[in-house]
C-alpha positions as CSV (number, residue, x, y, z in Angstrom):
1,M,38.5,-14.3,-16.0
2,S,34.7,-13.9,-16.0
3,P,33.7,-10.3,-15.7
4,S,32.6,-9.3,-12.2
5,I,31.9,-6.4,-9.9
6,V,33.3,-6.2,-6.4
7,C,32.2,-3.5,-4.0
8,T,34.5,-3.1,-0.9
9,G,33.6,-0.8,2.0
10,L,31.6,1.3,-0.4
11,S,30.1,4.4,1.1
12,F,28.3,7.4,-0.4
13,D,26.9,10.6,1.2
14,W,25.1,13.4,-0.6
15,P,26.7,16.8,-0.3
16,D,24.4,17.8,2.6
17,G,25.8,14.9,4.6
18,T,22.9,12.5,4.1
19,P,24.3,8.9,4.0
20,V,23.0,6.6,1.3
21,L,25.4,3.6,1.5
22,T,27.8,2.9,4.4
23,G,30.6,0.3,4.2
24,L,28.8,-1.9,1.6
25,D,30.5,-5.1,0.6
26,A,29.0,-6.9,-2.4
27,A,29.9,-8.9,-5.4
28,F,28.1,-9.6,-8.7
29,A,29.2,-12.4,-11.0
30,T,28.4,-13.3,-14.6
31,G,24.7,-13.7,-15.2
32,R,21.5,-11.7,-15.0
33,T,20.8,-10.1,-11.6
34,G,17.7,-8.3,-10.5
35,L,18.5,-5.6,-7.8
36,V,15.5,-4.9,-5.7
37,G,14.8,-2.9,-2.5
38,L,12.6,-0.2,-1.1
39,N,12.5,3.3,-2.6
40,G,15.4,5.2,-1.1
41,S,17.5,2.1,-0.2
42,G,20.2,3.2,-2.6
43,K,19.7,1.0,-5.7
44,S,20.1,3.7,-8.3
45,T,23.0,5.2,-6.3
46,L,24.8,1.8,-6.3
47,L,24.5,1.5,-10.1
48,R,25.8,5.0,-10.5
49,L,28.8,4.3,-8.3
50,I,29.6,1.1,-10.2
51,A,29.3,3.0,-13.5
52,G,31.6,5.7,-12.3
53,D,28.8,8.3,-12.6
54,L,29.3,9.1,-8.9
55,A,32.5,9.1,-6.8
56,P,32.2,7.2,-3.5
57,T,32.8,9.0,-0.3
58,S,35.0,6.0,0.7
59,G,35.6,2.4,-0.4
60,D,35.7,1.1,-4.0
61,A,33.5,-0.4,-6.7
62,A,35.7,-2.3,-9.1
63,S,34.8,-4.1,-12.4
64,S,36.9,-6.5,-14.4
65,G,35.2,-5.4,-17.7
66,E,33.9,-2.4,-19.5
67,V,30.7,-1.0,-17.9
68,G,27.7,0.1,-19.8
69,Y,25.0,2.1,-17.9
70,L,21.5,3.0,-19.0
71,A,20.1,5.7,-16.6
72,Q,16.4,6.4,-15.7
73,D,16.6,9.9,-17.1
74,V,18.0,9.0,-20.6
75,A,15.0,10.6,-22.2
76,L,15.7,14.0,-20.6
77,H,18.8,14.8,-22.7
78,A,16.7,16.3,-25.4
79,D,19.5,17.9,-27.4
80,R,21.7,14.8,-27.7
81,T,21.5,12.8,-31.0
82,V,20.7,9.2,-31.4
83,A,24.4,8.7,-32.3
84,D,25.4,10.3,-29.0
85,L,23.0,7.9,-27.2
86,L,24.5,5.0,-29.0
87,G,28.0,6.1,-28.1
88,I,29.2,6.2,-31.7
89,A,29.3,10.0,-32.3
90,P,33.1,10.2,-32.1
91,V,33.5,7.3,-34.6
92,R,31.1,8.9,-37.0
93,A,33.0,12.2,-36.8
94,A,36.2,10.3,-37.6
95,L,34.5,8.5,-40.5
96,R,33.3,11.8,-42.0
97,A,36.8,13.3,-41.7
98,V,38.4,10.3,-43.5
99,E,35.7,10.5,-46.2
100,N,36.6,14.1,-46.7
101,G,40.2,13.3,-47.3
102,D,41.6,13.9,-43.8
103,A,44.1,11.1,-43.2
104,A,45.2,12.1,-39.7
105,P,46.2,9.1,-37.6
106,V,43.9,10.3,-34.8
107,H,40.8,9.6,-37.0
108,F,42.0,6.0,-37.8
109,A,42.7,5.4,-34.1
110,A,39.1,6.6,-33.3
111,I,37.6,4.3,-36.0
112,G,39.7,1.2,-35.1
113,D,37.9,-1.7,-36.8
114,A,34.4,-0.1,-36.6
115,W,34.2,1.0,-40.2
116,D,30.7,-0.5,-40.4
117,V,29.5,0.9,-37.1
118,E,26.7,3.0,-38.8
119,E,25.2,0.0,-40.6
120,R,25.4,-2.1,-37.4
121,A,23.8,0.8,-35.4
122,R,20.9,1.1,-37.8
123,A,20.4,-2.7,-37.7
124,Q,20.2,-2.6,-33.9
125,L,17.8,0.3,-33.9
126,Q,15.6,-1.6,-36.3
127,R,15.8,-4.6,-34.0
128,F,14.6,-2.6,-31.1
129,G,11.8,-0.9,-33.1
130,V,13.3,2.6,-33.2
131,A,11.8,4.0,-36.5
132,P,13.5,6.5,-38.8
133,A,12.5,10.1,-38.8
134,P,8.8,10.6,-39.9
135,D,9.9,13.1,-42.6
136,G,12.2,10.4,-44.1
137,G,14.9,13.1,-44.8
138,T,16.8,13.0,-41.5
139,D,19.2,10.1,-40.9
140,V,17.9,8.2,-37.8
141,L,21.4,8.6,-36.3
142,D,21.0,12.4,-36.5
143,R,17.6,12.5,-34.8
144,T,17.6,14.3,-31.4
145,V,16.4,12.6,-28.3
146,G,13.8,15.3,-28.0
147,R,12.2,13.9,-31.1
148,L,12.0,10.4,-29.7
149,S,9.3,9.1,-27.4
150,G,10.4,8.1,-23.9
151,G,10.3,4.5,-24.9
152,E,12.3,5.0,-28.0
153,A,15.0,6.8,-26.1
154,V,15.3,3.9,-23.7
155,L,15.4,1.4,-26.5
156,T,18.1,3.5,-28.3
157,G,20.2,3.5,-25.2
158,L,19.8,-0.3,-24.9
159,A,20.8,-0.7,-28.6
160,G,23.9,1.3,-27.8
161,L,24.9,-1.1,-25.1
162,V,24.4,-4.1,-27.4
163,L,26.4,-2.3,-30.0
164,R,29.3,-1.7,-27.6
165,R,29.2,-5.3,-26.3
166,T,30.0,-4.2,-22.8
167,A,31.1,-6.9,-20.4
168,V,29.1,-5.3,-17.5
169,T,25.7,-3.8,-18.2
170,L,23.6,-1.8,-15.7
171,L,19.9,-1.0,-16.4
172,D,18.0,1.4,-14.1
173,E,14.2,1.0,-14.4
174,P,14.4,0.3,-18.2
175,T,10.7,-0.5,-18.7
176,N,9.2,2.6,-17.1
177,N,8.3,4.3,-20.4
178,L,7.8,1.2,-22.5
179,D,4.6,-0.1,-23.9
180,R,3.9,-3.8,-24.3
181,A,5.5,-4.2,-27.7
182,A,8.7,-2.3,-26.6
183,R,8.8,-4.3,-23.3
184,H,8.9,-7.6,-25.2
185,R,11.8,-6.3,-27.3
186,L,13.6,-5.6,-24.1
187,Y,12.7,-8.9,-22.6
188,D,14.0,-10.7,-25.7
189,A,17.3,-8.9,-25.4
190,V,17.6,-9.7,-21.7
191,R,17.0,-13.4,-22.3
192,S,20.1,-13.6,-24.4
193,W,22.3,-11.1,-22.6
194,K,26.0,-12.1,-22.0
195,G,28.3,-11.1,-19.2
196,V,27.2,-9.3,-16.1
197,L,23.8,-7.7,-16.2
198,I,22.3,-5.9,-13.2
199,V,18.7,-4.6,-13.5
200,V,16.9,-2.3,-11.1
201,S,13.3,-2.6,-11.8
202,H,9.8,-3.0,-10.4
203,D,8.7,-4.9,-13.5
204,R,8.0,-8.4,-12.3
205,E,7.9,-9.9,-15.8
206,L,11.4,-8.5,-16.4
207,L,12.6,-9.7,-13.0
208,D,11.4,-13.2,-13.8
209,L,14.0,-13.4,-16.6
210,V,17.0,-13.0,-14.3
211,D,19.1,-15.8,-12.8
212,H,19.1,-14.5,-9.3
213,I,17.9,-11.6,-7.1
214,A,20.0,-9.2,-5.0
215,E,18.1,-7.4,-2.4
216,L,19.5,-4.1,-1.0
217,R,18.2,-4.0,2.6
218,D,19.4,-2.2,5.7
219,G,22.6,-1.2,3.9
220,S,23.6,-4.8,2.9
221,V,23.1,-6.9,-0.2
222,H,21.3,-10.2,0.3
223,H,21.4,-12.8,-2.6
224,Y,18.7,-15.2,-3.5
225,G,19.0,-17.9,-6.2
226,G,16.4,-17.9,-9.0
227,N,14.1,-15.3,-10.5
228,Y,11.7,-12.9,-8.8
229,T,9.0,-15.5,-8.3
230,D,11.5,-17.8,-6.7
231,Y,12.7,-14.9,-4.5
232,T,9.1,-14.2,-3.2
233,E,8.7,-17.9,-2.4
234,Q,12.0,-18.0,-0.5
235,L,11.2,-14.7,1.2
236,A,7.8,-16.1,2.3
237,A,9.5,-19.3,3.7
238,E,12.1,-17.1,5.5
239,Q,9.4,-14.9,7.0
240,E,7.4,-17.9,8.2
241,A,10.5,-19.3,9.8
242,A,11.3,-15.9,11.3
243,Q,7.8,-15.6,12.8
244,R,8.1,-19.0,14.3
245,M,11.5,-18.1,15.8
246,A,10.0,-14.8,17.1
247,R,7.1,-16.6,18.8
248,A,9.5,-19.1,20.3
249,A,11.9,-16.4,21.5
250,E,8.9,-14.5,23.0
251,A,7.9,-17.7,24.9
252,D,11.5,-18.1,26.1
253,V,11.5,-14.5,27.5
254,R,8.3,-15.1,29.3
255,R,9.6,-18.4,30.8
256,E,12.9,-16.9,31.9
257,Q,11.1,-13.9,33.4
258,R,8.7,-16.2,35.3
259,Q,11.6,-18.3,36.5
260,L,13.4,-15.1,37.7
261,V,10.3,-14.1,39.7
262,E,10.0,-17.6,41.1
263,A,13.7,-17.7,42.1
264,R,13.4,-14.3,43.8
265,T,10.4,-15.5,45.7
266,K,12.2,-18.6,46.9
267,L,15.2,-16.6,48.0
268,D,13.0,-14.1,49.9
269,R,11.4,-17.1,51.7
270,R,14.8,-18.4,52.6
271,V,15.9,-15.0,53.9
272,R,12.8,-14.7,56.1
273,Y,13.3,-18.3,57.4
274,G,16.9,-17.5,58.3
275,K,15.9,-14.4,60.1
276,K,13.3,-16.3,62.0
277,M,15.8,-19.0,63.0
278,Y,18.2,-16.3,64.2
279,A,15.5,-14.6,66.2
280,Q,14.6,-17.9,67.9
281,K,18.3,-18.7,68.4
282,R,17.7,-22.4,67.5
283,E,21.3,-22.7,66.2
284,P,24.6,-21.4,67.3
285,R,25.3,-17.8,66.2
286,V,28.5,-18.7,64.3
287,I,26.6,-21.3,62.3
288,M,23.7,-19.0,61.6
289,K,26.1,-16.2,60.4
290,Q,27.9,-18.6,58.2
291,R,24.7,-19.8,56.7
292,K,23.6,-16.2,56.2
293,R,26.8,-15.4,54.3
294,E,26.5,-18.5,52.2
295,A,22.9,-17.7,51.4
296,E,23.7,-14.2,50.4
297,V,26.5,-15.3,48.1
298,S,24.3,-18.0,46.6
299,A,21.4,-15.6,46.2
300,G,23.6,-13.1,44.5
301,K,25.0,-15.7,42.1
302,H,21.5,-17.0,41.3
303,R,20.1,-13.5,40.7
304,I,23.0,-12.7,38.3
305,M,22.7,-16.0,36.5
306,Q,18.9,-15.7,36.1
307,A,19.1,-12.1,35.1
308,A,21.7,-13.1,32.4
309,K,19.3,-15.7,31.1
310,V,16.5,-13.1,30.8
311,A,18.9,-10.7,29.0
312,D,20.0,-13.5,26.6
313,A,16.4,-14.4,25.9
314,E,15.5,-10.7,25.3
315,R,18.4,-10.3,22.9
316,S,17.3,-13.5,21.0
317,L,13.8,-12.0,20.8
318,A,15.1,-8.7,19.4
319,D,17.2,-10.6,16.8
320,A,14.1,-12.7,15.9
321,E,11.8,-9.7,15.6
322,H,14.4,-7.9,13.5
323,A,14.2,-10.8,11.0
324,V,10.5,-10.4,10.7
325,R,9.7,-7.7,8.2
326,D,7.0,-5.1,8.8
327,D,3.7,-6.2,7.3
328,D,2.4,-2.7,6.8
329,R,-0.8,-2.6,4.7
330,I,-2.8,0.3,3.4
331,R,-6.3,0.2,4.9
332,I,-9.2,1.6,2.9
333,D,-12.5,2.4,4.5
334,V,-14.4,0.2,2.1
335,A,-17.9,1.1,3.2
336,R,-17.4,4.8,2.1
337,A,-16.7,3.8,-1.5
338,D,-19.4,1.2,-1.9
339,V,-21.2,1.2,-5.2
340,P,-24.4,-0.8,-6.0
341,A,-23.9,-3.6,-8.5
342,G,-26.3,-2.3,-11.1
343,R,-25.3,1.3,-11.2
344,T,-23.7,2.6,-14.3
345,V,-20.6,4.6,-13.1
346,L,-19.2,5.4,-16.6
347,E,-20.5,5.2,-20.1
348,V,-18.5,6.0,-23.3
349,R,-20.8,6.4,-26.3
350,R,-19.4,6.5,-29.9
351,P,-21.2,6.1,-33.2
352,G,-22.1,2.4,-33.4
353,A,-20.6,1.4,-30.0
354,T,-21.0,2.0,-26.3
355,L,-18.7,1.0,-23.5
356,S,-19.8,1.1,-19.9
357,I,-18.7,0.2,-16.4
358,R,-21.4,-1.0,-14.0
359,G,-21.1,-1.5,-10.3
360,P,-17.7,-2.4,-8.8
361,E,-16.3,-3.7,-12.1
362,R,-12.6,-3.6,-12.7
363,V,-11.4,-2.6,-16.2
364,G,-7.9,-2.5,-17.5
365,V,-6.9,-0.3,-20.4
366,L,-4.2,-1.5,-22.8
367,G,-2.5,0.1,-25.8
368,R,0.8,1.1,-27.2
369,N,2.4,4.4,-26.2
370,G,0.6,7.3,-27.9
371,S,-2.5,5.3,-28.7
372,G,-4.7,7.5,-26.5
373,K,-4.9,5.7,-23.1
374,T,-4.2,8.9,-21.1
375,T,-6.6,10.9,-23.2
376,L,-9.4,8.3,-22.5
377,L,-8.7,8.4,-18.8
378,R,-8.6,12.2,-18.6
379,A,-11.9,12.3,-20.5
380,A,-13.4,9.7,-18.2
381,A,-12.4,11.8,-15.3
382,G,-13.9,15.0,-16.8
383,R,-10.4,16.6,-17.4
384,A,-10.5,16.5,-21.2
385,E,-12.7,15.8,-24.2
386,L,-12.6,12.5,-26.1
387,P,-13.1,13.4,-29.8
388,G,-16.2,11.8,-31.3
389,A,-17.4,10.5,-28.0
390,A,-20.0,11.4,-25.4
391,I,-19.1,10.4,-21.8
392,T,-21.5,10.1,-18.9
393,R,-20.4,9.6,-15.3
394,G,-22.9,8.1,-12.8
395,G,-21.2,9.2,-9.6
396,P,-18.1,10.8,-8.1
397,V,-14.9,10.1,-9.8
398,G,-11.3,10.1,-8.5
399,Y,-8.3,10.4,-10.9
400,L,-4.6,9.9,-10.3
401,P,-2.4,11.0,-13.3
402,Q,0.9,9.5,-14.1
403,R,2.9,12.5,-12.9
404,L,1.2,12.7,-9.5
405,D,1.2,16.5,-9.7
406,T,-2.0,16.9,-7.8
407,L,-0.2,17.8,-4.5
408,D,0.9,21.2,-3.5
409,D,4.6,20.6,-2.7
410,G,4.9,23.9,-0.8
411,I,2.4,23.0,2.0
412,S,2.3,20.1,4.4
413,V,1.0,16.7,3.7
414,L,-1.7,17.3,6.4
415,D,-2.8,20.5,4.7
416,N,-3.0,18.8,1.3
417,V,-5.4,16.2,2.6
418,R,-7.4,18.8,4.6
419,A,-7.9,20.8,1.3
420,A,-9.4,17.6,-0.2
421,A,-11.4,16.8,2.9
422,P,-12.3,20.3,4.4
423,R,-14.9,18.9,6.8
424,A,-12.4,16.5,8.5
425,T,-10.7,17.5,11.7
426,P,-6.9,17.4,11.9
427,H,-7.2,14.3,14.2
428,E,-9.4,12.6,11.6
429,V,-7.0,13.4,8.8
430,R,-4.0,12.1,10.8
431,A,-5.9,8.9,11.6
432,G,-6.8,8.6,7.9
433,L,-3.2,9.2,6.8
434,A,-2.0,6.5,9.2
435,R,-4.2,4.0,7.4
436,F,-2.2,5.0,4.3
437,L,1.1,4.4,6.3
438,I,1.9,8.1,6.6
439,R,2.7,8.4,10.3
440,G,4.8,10.1,12.9
441,D,5.9,13.6,11.9
442,R,5.5,12.8,8.2
443,P,2.0,14.6,7.9
444,D,3.6,17.8,9.1
445,Q,6.4,17.8,6.5
446,P,6.1,19.5,3.0
447,A,4.7,17.2,0.3
448,G,7.8,18.1,-1.8
449,V,10.0,15.8,0.4
450,L,7.9,12.7,-0.1
451,S,9.3,9.6,-1.9
452,G,7.5,8.3,-5.0
453,G,5.7,5.6,-2.9
454,E,4.7,8.1,-0.2
455,R,3.5,10.6,-2.8
456,F,1.3,8.0,-4.4
457,R,-0.2,7.0,-1.0
458,V,-0.9,10.7,-0.1
459,S,-2.5,11.4,-3.5
460,L,-4.6,8.3,-3.1
461,A,-5.5,9.4,0.5
462,C,-6.7,12.8,-0.9
463,L,-9.1,11.0,-3.1
464,L,-10.4,8.4,-0.8
465,L,-10.6,10.6,2.4
466,A,-12.5,13.3,0.5
467,G,-16.0,14.2,1.8
468,T,-17.5,12.3,-1.1
469,P,-15.3,9.3,-1.9
470,P,-15.1,8.3,-5.5
471,Q,-17.3,5.4,-6.8
472,L,-15.0,5.2,-9.8
473,L,-11.2,5.3,-9.3
474,I,-9.1,6.0,-12.4
475,L,-5.4,5.3,-12.3
476,D,-2.9,6.1,-15.1
477,E,0.2,3.9,-15.0
478,P,0.1,3.8,-11.2
479,T,3.2,1.6,-10.7
480,N,5.6,3.8,-12.6
481,S,7.0,5.5,-9.6
482,L,6.6,2.7,-7.1
483,D,9.0,0.1,-5.8
484,L,7.9,-3.5,-5.6
485,H,7.0,-3.3,-2.0
486,S,4.8,-0.3,-2.7
487,V,3.2,-2.1,-5.7
488,G,2.3,-5.0,-3.3
489,Q,0.9,-2.6,-0.8
490,L,-1.2,-0.9,-3.5
491,T,-2.5,-4.2,-4.8
492,L,-3.6,-5.3,-1.4
493,A,-5.2,-1.9,-0.7
494,L,-7.2,-1.9,-3.9
495,A,-8.4,-5.4,-3.2
496,D,-10.4,-3.8,-0.3
497,Y,-11.8,-1.0,-2.5
498,R,-15.5,-1.6,-3.3
499,G,-15.8,1.0,-6.0
500,A,-15.2,0.6,-9.7
501,L,-11.6,0.7,-11.2
502,L,-10.4,1.9,-14.5
503,V,-6.6,1.4,-14.7
504,A,-4.2,1.9,-17.6
505,G,-0.9,0.2,-17.6
506,H,1.7,-2.2,-19.1
507,D,2.3,-4.1,-15.8
508,L,0.2,-7.2,-16.5
509,P,1.0,-8.9,-13.2
510,F,-0.2,-5.8,-11.3
511,L,-3.3,-5.5,-13.4
512,R,-4.1,-9.2,-12.9
513,G,-3.4,-8.8,-9.2
514,L,-6.1,-6.1,-9.1
515,G,-8.7,-8.7,-10.3
516,I,-9.3,-7.0,-13.7
517,T,-12.2,-8.7,-15.3
518,R,-12.6,-6.6,-18.5
519,W,-10.2,-5.1,-20.9
520,W,-10.4,-2.1,-23.2
521,S,-7.9,-1.3,-25.9
522,T,-7.0,2.1,-27.4
523,D,-5.7,2.7,-30.9
524,G,-5.5,6.0,-32.7
525,G,-8.2,7.5,-30.4
526,S,-10.6,4.6,-30.7
527,V,-11.7,2.5,-27.7
528,T,-12.8,-1.1,-28.0
529,E,-13.5,-4.0,-25.8
530,T,-10.8,-6.6,-26.1
531,E,-9.8,-10.1,-24.8
532,A,-7.6,-10.6,-21.8
533,P,-3.9,-10.5,-22.8
């Protein structure tokens, strides 16, 4: 039987009673599946339920094969060893015991046929680019996760899944901490993956390697054939059809309402005519009473029938409108961030080379992890020094770091923005936040309860609603904490921004979507102009 996953009536609530999934029915067959959905829709929770990392409140998630799970927080287990992460620590312990002369059956049972597991483990680590310890004295299998970069920890976990040959593999945002070289190693592995593979990711390049997309929306899983690009095309066609149906349904409601009014008007005329005939006694009273009763019965039936038609049309309209997704878009007041074409907004001078950004140019910064991208951006924002370089800024600069730690979680969203824009009235701040899709009572809630996408939008609002908006906006890996919907919103929003952009990242589709025209590369602290990737 092909390995598969079947979820039946699957429900999960957090301990405080907050529901995440309710009565979910879903199935995943052999092949590569990209699981997408809005932040908070339950994607990571679903993976954890399938993996057995969480127990469902009710229902069941069954798999016909061994499940391997790579969590988002794999890099946080700093004290675990590489062998632990690979899942071979018990086998290694048994191998050491046998080597030391302990012939207990339990050790041989633990080893099974995995006598060469250490050699195979080192080969997989090498394949995924996880280097031995820098000092050369520590076995790579004994290195602790705390000594690995975030990307190395993810690749080590992936190597462990390959080593175990799991029939079902679950990957939760595996490219979040990977540079371009590491991402390509992951992509190569995904291309040749066997069995069931479910990937939660906002990496469009990765999602274009899958066989089909499963979207978790409104508590249900909706399947689409093909990769992410195919999914977006299908979704666009669906939305176009849904909008046509909504327009047609709206026209039906107006027509039925109009016919109901016309019918009532006709009936009122007939009633007035009947009363007139009765008053003039032009017909026998018995006949007039009979006609009155018949007219009342007919009128009642007609009213009920016409009202039912209106109700049916309104239900059809509600269904059609539900199928049309919200087209929320972040709105930036472009005039406030306008920068003249010839103005130098940033200049980085080093011996023998000068890099500059003039006018509303858009520059992308590339480089492997640890090559100095964040250092460059912090220096450009005036938050740090860039060794061996002099930096000049020609106007106000806005900077969003990777961690989005610029907000005070203990105060409201409204107060966070007012602190950045002290001259703005509360009404102006609320109106500004609404343009960033922060509406209703959300501005009055603490910043600490915001989702990743909301947190990014509020942080961006603090910069762009400030008394002096930035003419240079610097973003460090801005898509790391955003779902695909939020990435799309950000791309559209920044298309309206008329200032200069300096953006570091590994998400090439996002960078290209921003209209990046120039590229800088960092390597060991140096910064150079480079060709488009």
